[in-house]
N, C-alpha and C positions, 0 to 999 in steps of 0.2 A: 645719395649722400656720400660724401667722401669719408672713408674710415681711417685711412693712413696715407700721410704724404711723405715720401722719400725723397730728399734732396741729394743731388749728385754734383760736386764740386771738383773740377778737373783742371789742373795747371795753377800757375801763381795767381793770375788775375781770379779765376773762379774761385779759389780758395780764400783769398784775401775778401772779395765780395761776400762769398758765402759766410765767413766769420762776421762780419759786420751786420748781415742780415740776421744771424742768430742772436748777435747782442741786442739788436732791435727786437725780436720776438721775445726775448727774455724780459726786456723792460716792459713791452706790452702786456705781458702775462704775469708780471710780478715775480718772476723767477730769478734768484739771486745767482751770483757767480759760483757757487757750490752746486746748483741744481735744484735746490729746495724751494718750494713755493712759500712765498711770503703772504700772510694772512689765510684766510678760509677759503678753500676750494668749492666754489658753487657753480661756476661755469666751467665745464669739462670740454668746451669746444677747442681748446688748444691741445687736447690729448691726440689729436690727429697729426701734430708735428712732433710730439714728445712720447718717449716710452717712459713708464714709470718703473723703477727698480724695486726690489724687495725692501730696500733702505729708505723709500720714499723721495728718492732723487728722480729728477726729470732729464733724461737724456734725449738729445736731439736725434731723430731719425735722419741721419746725415752721413754721407760717405765722402771723404776727401782724398783725392788721388792726385799725386804728382811724381814725376821722375826724380825731381830735386829734393832731397830730405830737408834743405834749409827753411823751405816754405812751411812744411809741415811742423818743424822744429819750432817756428815762430808761433804756430797755434798751440803747441804743447806748452810753451813757456808764457802765454798770454794770461791775463787776469781771468779769461774764461776756460782755462784749460781742463778745469774739473767737470764741465758739463759735457765734454766730449769723451766718447768711449774709445779708448786708445787702439782697439782693433778696428774702428772705423776710420783711422788716420793711416793712410796707405802710402808710402815714400818708396821709390826706387833708390839704387845706390849710385846712380850717375845721371847728370842731367842731359838734355837734348841739344846742348849748344854745339853749334857746329857739326850737326849730324850730316849735312850735305857733302861734307869732304871725306867722311869716313868710308873705308872700302875702296878707295881708288888708289 
């Protein structure tokens, strides 16, 4: 039996897709945009995807990584921004556009 699932989203496409997936997980498991569970917690099968904080908030076990900070900023400014832990949203300082021409 799976105990914990960690998702890794890399790049613009991966992060945007991952954000949509987490919004769907929240809808399926009645977790609101602040990470709080709506209603009674009877079935804890969703806990393999989420970590419960001391405040009773459910945080996705998710890591988002991109070289460009704009995509991570979109996640931080989205309606679901409160469910993501800021330490798991990693952005570089510069994008990888036109990398093929650098150093020549």
